[in-house]
N, C-alpha and C positions, 0 to 999 in steps of 0.2 A: 960310557958315550950315547946318546942319541939320534938315533938315523930318523930322519926328518922325509914325511910322503911330499914329495907335489901333488895336487887336486889339479886335474886338469877340467873346467866346464868347456863340454863344447854345445853349442846351441845352433840349435837347425829351427830354419823357417819353412811350416808347412802351411799350407790352403787351407783356411779355417774348414775350410767343406768337405775336407778329406780323410777319408774313414783310417782313422787312428787308433783306435781306445779298443778292445775287445769288451764285450758285453761287462766282465766282473770292474772292471777299471774303470768303464762308464756310469755304472752304476754307483759306483763310491765315491764319483765326481759329483755328481747329481744326488748322492746320499740318498739310492734307492738302493730295494731289492731285487737282483738282476733279473725277478720274475716281473714288479712289475714292469720293462722296460721291451721285455716278450710282450704282455699282456696290449701295452700302447701300442704296440707295434703291429698286434694283429687287431688293433682298433681304427690306423692309420695314421696315428699322435705320433708315428717317427716311423722315419725310414730309416733305419742303415745302409751302408752300403756292407757287400758282402765280396769275400774274398774270393781269391778260384777256388777252396775249396768249400765254400756255404757260411763259412765263419763271419756272424756279425763285425762289421768294423764303423763304429760311430766317428763320430770325427768332434770337435769344438763345437761348432753350431749345433750339434746335435745334442751335446753336452748342454750348450744355454735355454736350447730348448726344452729339454728337461727340467732343469731347476725353473723354468718359466710353469712349465704343467706343475711342477710340486708349488710354486707360489700360486701357483691361480688356487690349489685345490685346500691347502693349509692354511692358507693364509685370509684368502677369499671365499672361502666355505663354496666354492663349484665345484658343481660333479664331470663325472667325464662330457656328457653332453653338452654342459654348458662351457668345458672347456674347448673341446670342436666346434663351437661355434665361435667363437673369442679367435680363436683361430682363424677358423674359416673367412672373417668376416674383417679380420687382419690381412689374410694374404688377396682379401676381394677389392681392399684398402690400396695396398702396396699395388695393384694390377692396376689400379685406378691411379693414384699419384704416377705411374710411368704413361702412360692414355695423355696426361695431363702437359709434363711435361715435351712428348713428343707432339702434340697440338702445343703448344709456344714454343715448338723450334721451328713446325713447320708455320703460324704464323707470322715470328719475325723472317719466315723467309719472303712469305708471298708483302709483307710487308716492303725488302726490302726491292723485290719485284715490280711491287704499286710506285714506288719513288722513280727506281729506273725511266721507267712507263710514263713516270707527269714530266721526267726531263724532254724523253724523247717528244712526249706529244706539246711540249713548248719548241723546240727546237723547229718541229714541223708548223702550227701554228705562225713564228718568225718568220721561216719560207716563204708562207701562205701570202705571210704582213706584205712582204718582199715586192713575191709575185705582180700582187694588186698594183703597188707604189709603180712598180716599173713597167709593168705589161709584157714582160718576158720573164720568162725561168731559167734558172742558171741550173743545172743537172749536173751534182757528183757522179765521177763515173764509177766510185763505189756502192754509190747505188740505184744504179742501172744491172739488172738481173739479163745475163744470155738470155735471147727467145731467135727461134728459127721462124719462118712466116716461108709456108705451106706454097711451093708453086704449082700447078697444073701444067702436066708436058700431052702435049696432044699428038 
């Protein structure tokens, strides 16, 4: 009689920037020696999170960055100074992209305001023409702002 074991798989979603891999696992995933990861950290190429006890914890993003570094050095022949420059330029490009998106959003907001103001200006022009034609002005109460007249007392 054979005994069947049921295997249960649990899937857990983890934010890609959350440190979950210890150095040995991250090194294996990136196909590197753990000492290489320590050296990259010293050079500022990677910044793993730290546990409360100080253990390095690498995220999925960190592992992907390590793989990119590996690709740049092994396949493209870049030295670490070249890798640092490429990563720096990529970060600068990303900041610039975000700034462009923010400026485009602001441009759209300003264009909408311009359209609204042009509509209001046209309404004022029509009111002026109506006044010139009739010789009298129609004042809408919602357009009148309250005011006070100072009175001198003797």
